[in-house]
VOMAR-10907 format. One record per residue (C-alpha): residue number from 1; x, y, z. Coordinates in nm, 4 decimals. Layout:
# residues N
(node NUM, (X, Y, Z))
...
# end
This chain:
# residues 153
(node 1, (3.0066, 11.4744, 11.0496))
(node 2, (3.2657, 11.5984, 11.2335))
(node 3, (3.5179, 11.4630, 11.4232))
(node 4, (3.5278, 11.7577, 11.6494))
(node 5, (3.2477, 11.7959, 11.8976))
(node 6, (3.0189, 12.1004, 11.8907))
(node 7, (2.9322, 12.2613, 12.2492))
(node 8, (2.6321, 12.1168, 12.2486))
(node 9, (2.7095, 11.7490, 12.1769))
(node 10, (2.8142, 11.5019, 12.4133))
(node 11, (3.1845, 11.3043, 12.3654))
(node 12, (3.1550, 10.9345, 12.3273))
(node 13, (3.2737, 10.7705, 12.6253))
(node 14, (3.6527, 10.5974, 12.6344))
(node 15, (3.5964, 10.2559, 12.7505))
(node 16, (3.8517, 9.9717, 12.7682))
(node 17, (3.6959, 9.7154, 12.5715))
(node 18, (3.8903, 9.4732, 12.2753))
(node 19, (3.8268, 9.7383, 12.0423))
(node 20, (4.0333, 9.9902, 12.1883))
(node 21, (4.3165, 9.7707, 12.2591))
(node 22, (4.3394, 9.6724, 11.9432))
(node 23, (4.3949, 10.0368, 11.7859))
(node 24, (4.7136, 10.1910, 11.7043))
(node 25, (4.7978, 10.4608, 11.9296))
(node 26, (5.1052, 10.6002, 12.0091))
(node 27, (5.3784, 10.5235, 11.7846))
(node 28, (5.1094, 10.2752, 11.5506))
(node 29, (5.1091, 10.0217, 11.7275))
(node 30, (4.8659, 9.8437, 11.9593))
(node 31, (4.8594, 9.9144, 12.2990))
(node 32, (4.9310, 9.5569, 12.3620))
(node 33, (5.2213, 9.5159, 12.1811))
(node 34, (5.3677, 9.8379, 12.3547))
(node 35, (5.3418, 9.6758, 12.7042))
(node 36, (5.4886, 9.3494, 12.4945))
(node 37, (5.7855, 9.5525, 12.3863))
(node 38, (5.8011, 9.7124, 12.7357))
(node 39, (5.8157, 9.3635, 12.9325))
(node 40, (6.0991, 9.2701, 12.6900))
(node 41, (6.2680, 9.5663, 12.7213))
(node 42, (6.2329, 9.5844, 13.0615))
(node 43, (6.3701, 9.2037, 13.1370))
(node 44, (6.6641, 9.3067, 12.8762))
(node 45, (6.7668, 9.5460, 13.1151))
(node 46, (6.7299, 9.3687, 13.3946))
(node 47, (6.9872, 9.0573, 13.2733))
(node 48, (7.2347, 9.3392, 13.1301))
(node 49, (7.2058, 9.4829, 13.5291))
(node 50, (7.2784, 9.1204, 13.6777))
(node 51, (7.5530, 9.0226, 13.4626))
(node 52, (7.7072, 9.3769, 13.5048))
(node 53, (7.6866, 9.2849, 13.9040))
(node 54, (7.7653, 8.9404, 13.8670))
(node 55, (8.1134, 9.0461, 13.6910))
(node 56, (8.2096, 9.2740, 13.9732))
(node 57, (7.9926, 9.6023, 13.8786))
(node 58, (7.9389, 9.6998, 14.2169))
(node 59, (8.2992, 9.6126, 14.3408))
(node 60, (8.4604, 9.8635, 14.0680))
(node 61, (8.6516, 9.5334, 13.9772))
(node 62, (8.7794, 9.5154, 13.6120))
(node 63, (8.6480, 9.2239, 13.4041))
(node 64, (8.9114, 9.0039, 13.3964))
(node 65, (8.9988, 8.8979, 13.0277))
(node 66, (9.1874, 8.5871, 12.9812))
(node 67, (9.4882, 8.5813, 12.7820))
(node 68, (9.7543, 8.3520, 12.6536))
(node 69, (10.0824, 8.3629, 12.8178))
(node 70, (10.3674, 8.5288, 12.6030))
(node 71, (10.5108, 8.3173, 12.3543))
(node 72, (10.9248, 8.2680, 12.3520))
(node 73, (11.0299, 8.2847, 12.0114))
(node 74, (11.3801, 8.1533, 11.9661))
(node 75, (11.5391, 8.3680, 11.6902))
(node 76, (11.8662, 8.2888, 11.5211))
(node 77, (12.0634, 8.4650, 11.2913))
(node 78, (12.3683, 8.3072, 11.0237))
(node 79, (12.6267, 8.5815, 10.9945))
(node 80, (12.7476, 8.4453, 10.7146))
(node 81, (12.4061, 8.3891, 10.5277))
(node 82, (12.1594, 8.6676, 10.6800))
(node 83, (12.0640, 8.9119, 10.4231))
(node 84, (12.0051, 9.2899, 10.5326))
(node 85, (11.6458, 9.2308, 10.7011))
(node 86, (11.7206, 8.9799, 10.8962))
(node 87, (11.9791, 9.1510, 11.0603))
(node 88, (11.7554, 9.4051, 11.1171))
(node 89, (11.5503, 9.2111, 11.3523))
(node 90, (11.8784, 9.1874, 11.6288))
(node 91, (11.8735, 9.4655, 11.9085))
(node 92, (12.0613, 9.7825, 11.8302))
(node 93, (12.0582, 9.7011, 11.4402))
(node 94, (11.8684, 9.9257, 11.2084))
(node 95, (11.8280, 9.9187, 10.8093))
(node 96, (12.1872, 10.1237, 10.7468))
(node 97, (12.4092, 9.9055, 10.9640))
(node 98, (12.2233, 9.5831, 10.8109))
(node 99, (12.3175, 9.6846, 10.4615))
(node 100, (12.6548, 9.7791, 10.5817))
(node 101, (12.6907, 9.4342, 10.7327))
(node 102, (12.6103, 9.2752, 10.4047))
(node 103, (12.8487, 9.5198, 10.2334))
(node 104, (13.1022, 9.4437, 10.4458))
(node 105, (13.0869, 9.0270, 10.4176))
(node 106, (13.0365, 9.0860, 10.0115))
(node 107, (13.3634, 9.2871, 9.9773))
(node 108, (13.5677, 9.1474, 10.2656))
(node 109, (13.4441, 8.7705, 10.2782))
(node 110, (13.2741, 8.5427, 10.5189))
(node 111, (13.3160, 8.6571, 10.9131))
(node 112, (13.5098, 8.3990, 11.0931))
(node 113, (13.3533, 8.4701, 11.4623))
(node 114, (13.1153, 8.6612, 11.6066))
(node 115, (13.4072, 8.9370, 11.6654))
(node 116, (13.4850, 8.9681, 11.3416))
(node 117, (13.1340, 9.1266, 11.2731))
(node 118, (13.2826, 9.4244, 11.4622))
(node 119, (13.5331, 9.5030, 11.1624))
(node 120, (13.1893, 9.7058, 11.0147))
(node 121, (13.1660, 10.0629, 11.0940))
(node 122, (12.9367, 10.1425, 11.3435))
(node 123, (12.9641, 9.7920, 11.5355))
(node 124, (13.1516, 9.7838, 11.8731))
(node 125, (13.1957, 9.5285, 12.1521))
(node 126, (12.8463, 9.6368, 12.3350))
(node 127, (12.6817, 9.5886, 11.9838))
(node 128, (12.8313, 9.2456, 11.9302))
(node 129, (12.7156, 9.1505, 12.3171))
(node 130, (12.3678, 9.2330, 12.2255))
(node 131, (12.3310, 9.0685, 11.9273))
(node 132, (12.5547, 8.7318, 12.0532))
(node 133, (12.2222, 8.5609, 12.1739))
(node 134, (12.0632, 8.5535, 11.8366))
(node 135, (12.3726, 8.4807, 11.6277))
(node 136, (12.3850, 8.0918, 11.5492))
(node 137, (12.7749, 7.9474, 11.6701))
(node 138, (12.9953, 7.9040, 11.4203))
(node 139, (13.2472, 7.5682, 11.3160))
(node 140, (13.5728, 7.6104, 11.3979))
(node 141, (13.6650, 7.7236, 11.0381))
(node 142, (13.3762, 8.0201, 11.0751))
(node 143, (13.2090, 7.8305, 10.8375))
(node 144, (12.9060, 7.6301, 10.8337))
(node 145, (12.8058, 7.3133, 10.6476))
(node 146, (12.4904, 7.2876, 10.5029))
(node 147, (12.4033, 7.0254, 10.7380))
(node 148, (12.4327, 7.2688, 11.0021))
(node 149, (12.2497, 7.5276, 10.8175))
(node 150, (12.0021, 7.2535, 10.7595))
(node 151, (11.9392, 7.1789, 11.1218))
(node 152, (11.8892, 7.5158, 11.2356))
(node 153, (11.5916, 7.6035, 10.9751))
# end
């Protein structure tokens, strides 16, 4: 009746028969299942280690990550129709200066040349030179026709 043997009793011998292998032990799974989990875990660790070695783990080399080459983006601005958010995309032009450019254009009229943008307080020759690559060329009269605007959109 007791599970604990008394001093005069003999303890039953433990055998490795099929009944003992099917009984849950340890973490509540059968020993055959424990062996299966151990084998799969060992194989998984071996595969991870082999992949690490193959990818340069022992040589200390970093894994090469493929990347796309940088895209060349062409952005040009029509100085007589651009709003202030577009102006802020140009080098050296922040929100305040961009709003000043648009306000100046609205109050004093269209710009006749790229250098004419210099009439805005805060824009000098160096700022104009930095922006020049991003400005659409103006026609002879300093105004763009609808066809020219449509061709650059």
